[in-house]
C-alpha positions, 0 to 999 in steps of 0.5 A: 518534495516529500521523501520516499516511503521507508523500507520499514513502512513498506514492510509494515504496509505489506503485513497489514495488507496481508492481514486484511486479505489483500494479495501482497504480490500482484495488484488487482482491482481490490486496490482501487478502493485504496487509491491505486490507479489503473496504471499502478494496478498493473504492477506489483504491490511492493513497487506501488508501496515503494513509489509512495512518499512517506505521507501517502504510505502513512495514510494507507497504514492508518487506513488499514489499521482503522479497517482492522479495528 
């Protein structure tokens, strides 16, 4: 089993989401394009990020950084 996302990863992902124009408090339909399920989108962004493992959040961070370029 992979380890959970680190607090640093969560904070960085929140920063990148904010820079990309995503809501950083509440999930909405725009998070579907980032792989969030409908059930996950009913919670908070921070909880969704914290529930990821290190590989998943690393992929999300890489994707957000790519989209920023």
